[in-house]
N, C-alpha and C positions, 0 to 999 in steps of 0.2 A: 480525403483532402488534408484531414488532420495529420495523418501519418507522413504526408509530403512536406507538410509545414515543419513538423518536428524534425524531419531528416534534413530539410533546408537549414534549420536554426542551428542543428547539430554541426553540419558542415562549415558554416559560417565562422564557428567557434574554433575550428581547426587552425592550427598555426601553419605557415607556409611550408615547413618541412613535413608536418603530418599530412597536409593536403596533397603534397608531391609524393609521399610514400603511398597514399591510398590511391591515387591516380596510376602510379607505377604497377601496383598490384592489380588493379583493373585491367591494365593494359596487357599485363603477362597472361592473365586469365582469358582475355579475349583471343590473344595469339594461340593459346592452347586449344580453345574451342573453334578456332578457325572461322569466326564470324567476321566475314570480308568488311561489311559495312560498319559494323561497331569498331572494328580496328581502325579503320580510316578516320573515323570520327575522333577516336581516342588520340590517334597520332596528331592530328590537328589541334586538340586540346593541349596535348602534352607539348608540342612546339611553342604554343602561345604562353605556356607557364614556365617554360624553360628559361632560365638566364641565358641572355644573348652571348654568344662567344665573343670575348673581348678583342679588340683589333690586335691582329698580329698573333692570335692563339690558334691552333689547329682546331678543327672540327671533329676530327677522327684520330684515336690514338692506335697504333699497331704495336702489338707486343709479340716479340720473336724470342727464340732462344739459343741462338749463336750469331757471332759477328758476321758471319758469312752471308746469312740470310738478310741481316740487318743493313749491310752495305748494299746488296743487290736491290733491296725494296726502296733504299734511299735514292739509288740512282734511277730506279723506275718513276719515282716522284719528281725528280730534280727538274726536269726540262719540261714541265707542263703546269697545269692549274694545280696540280696535287702538291705541289712545292709549298703552297700557302695554307692548304686545309689538312694536311696529313703529317702526323708526328710518329716517329719509330723509336720505342723503347726496347732494349735488348738485355734479357736476362741470361747473359752468357756464362753457361756452365754446363758440364756433362752430367745430366740430372738422372740417367739411367743408372749411375753407380754412386755410392757414398751416402752418408746420412743426410737427411733432410729435417730431423727433428728441430723444431724451433726455428726454422730458416728465416722466419718473419721477424727474428730479434738478433741483436748482436751477438748474444750469447750462442744462438744456434749457428750464425754465420762463422764465428771463431771456431766452433766445434767442427764443423765441415771443412774449414779451411786447414785446420791441424791434421785431419784424417787425410786429406788430399795431399799435403804437403809431405806426409810420412811415406806416401806411397808412389806419388808421380813428381819426383826430383826435376824432371825437364820441363814440367808445366810452367807457365808464367803465373807466378804467385804474387808479385809485388803489388799489382793493382787489384787483387781479389777482394780483399776487406772492403776498401772505401767504395769500389765499383759496386759490389753486390748490395751493401746497405744502400748506396744511393738509388739503385733502380727500385729496390723494394720500397723505400720511402716514397719515390715518385709514382709507383703504381697505386699505393694506398691513398696518394695525394690526388689523383686524376678527379678533376672537378666533374659535377653532374652533367654539365651541358655537352660533354664530350662522348661520341660513341667510342665503343672499344671493339677492336678486331683482334682475336687472338689466333695466331697461326700455328697450326699443328700438323701432324702428319701420323702415319701408321707405325710408329716406333715408340719405344718406352721412354726416351728422352723428352721428346716434345709433348706426349701424353701426361708425362709426369708435371712439366711445366704448365700445361693446360689446367689440370687440377690444383696447383699450387696458387697460381695466379687467381682463379676463381675463389679459392679461400680466402686470399688476400682482399678480394673485392666482396666478401660476404654482405657487408652492409651498404653497399653501393646500390644505387637505382640507375646507374647507366644503362643504356642499351647496348648489349654485348652479342658480338657475332663471333662464331667458330669457323675459320676457314682451314679445312683439312686439304693440304696440298695434295695428297694421294688421291682423295676422292675426286678433287678439282681436276686432276690429271685424267681421270676416268670420264669424268662428266664432258670433258671437252675434246678428249682424243680417244676414240674408239677404235683400238686395234685388237680384234678378238684372237689374232692370230699370235699375240705376245703373251708370254707367261708372266704371271704376277711379279716374279723377280725383275722383270725388264723395266718396271715402273720405279720411279725415283722413291728411295726408302725414307729420305729426309728432305725437309724444305731446303736446305742448304745445297743441295744438288741442282735446283733449279735456277735459271738465269733470271735477270731483271725483267727481261721481256715475257718470259712465262709467268712470274709473279704478277705483273701488271695485267696480263690477260686473264688470270684467275680472278683477280680482284674486281675487274670490270665487267666480267662476262659470266661469273658463276652466281647461281641462284642462292644468295645469302639471306636467311631470316634470322630475326632475334633468337637467341637461345630460349627455349621454353622454361618457364619456371620449374618444372619437375626435373628436367634434365640438368638444370642449373644446380638445384639443390642436391642431386645425387653427386655430381662432380665435386662440388664444394665440400660436401661431406668427406668425400675420398681424399680430399686434398687437406682437410683438418686432421683426418686420420693419420696421414702421413707425417704432418707436422707434430703429431702428438706421440709418434712412435719412433723408438731408437734401435730396435732390432733389426730392421731390415736394410740392407746395404746394396742390394743387386734388384733391379726391376726390369721385366721382361714384357713385350707386347705379344700375347698369343691369343687367337681366336677373338679378336676385337676387344680383348680385356688387358688391363694393366695388372701384372701379377708381381708379388713381391717375394724375394728370397733371401736367406740368410748365407747360403753358400757362395762365397766370392770366387771360388774356384770353378764354377759351373762352366765357364768357356775353355777350361784348360785341355780337355779331350779334344775339342774341335782344333785347337792350336797345334797339338801334338799330330792329329791326323792330317792337318794341312801340310806340315813340314815333311812327313813320311811321304805324302803325295808328291811333293816337289823333288824329293830324292829319287822316287820311282820314275816320275816323267823324265829326270836327267840321267837315270840309270848311274847315279854316282852318289857317294856319301861325303861329298865335298862340303866344306863350310859354305853357308848361305847367308848372304848379308840380313842383318836383322831387320833393317828398313824394308826389305823386299818380303820378308816373312811376314811383317806386320800389315804391309800392304795387301798381301794375299789373303790374310785371314780377314781383313776388314772388308775386303772386296766379295768375299764368298759367305759370310757369316749372316745369318738372317737378322740377328740382333744387332742394334746399334749402339756401341760402347765408346768408340773414339779411339783414335790412335794411341793416345797417352796410356789408356787403360790395358790395351793388348799389349803394349810393350812392358808394362809393369808385370803382367801375368807371365810374359816371355822370360823375365828375370826371375821370377818366382820358380818357373820351371829349371832354369838353370841351377838355382840353389838346392832344388830337389834331386839334382843329378840326372833328369830326364834328358837334358841336352848338354853337350859339350860346347864350349865357346872359346874364341880367340879375340883378342883385343881388349878394349877399354869399355866396361859397362857404365861408365859415367854418361854416354851419350848413345843414342841408338844408332848413329851413323858411323860409331868407332868399333862396332863389334860384329862377329859373325857366329852363326850357331849351326849346329847338326846334331842329330839323333844320336844318343850315346848307345854303341852297339854292346 
């Protein structure tokens, strides 16, 4: 009994943030141990201690990594009760390419902005700096009463985003869920006859109806503490490293590379195949080449990056071209014979 009284006295001396932090750790440990009764009891205690959501504030924040997914998710939530309870934040960038060192700071955002601007002249840069800084600050400022759902998929872009966001949330005790749309698609649509490549590679390929279906019917559980710590550590490692500029998703692992030309062979082979299929070496529209490469490449890089590598191959003399290289729609290419 003395030990119980000592423990009670120690708990009463805790400040509210300290008490909430302790409760959160107990909650995560209970989730890890899968003690159903204890988990349910802790959830009720957690609800009673958490600050109530202010009027007009969302209960759940959804974090996605491209404007298309954000738009579809907002449409999914618009004409139902979710309109009042769900908020969507979008960290819109192609995170499988380019430096991410210090991306949680203005210095890092400016460095990445300059790197992209030097290589992707057709990309929209005007709103990049303020937009990126705004969403990162909003992620870091998510209040403790809001649950967080991070949408990801089996691709380096979204898996990078997942890890970076968890690094930003390192000191937060919000309940966090990860919704992998690739896994969700398999969970709700079982088509054994289809090959893996027939499933959506990224969340942006899904309709608002599919996203809503996944959110409502997939078995989502809070991220376990051990998994959260591992992913957070990976995120901070990326925020601390400036050497890797290309990321790939292979064998369910995020891998980092320094060779920015790693996709060039695939691009060359794709153009050669297009020549062979047409039995001609006539010029092919650059936009068509980029579309073919993006449609068949296992890794997700985005249109702007593939077009940049196409121009690099022209500079190296691998391809001949005709037209104006200032815009993808204005020129054509063919393999130099």
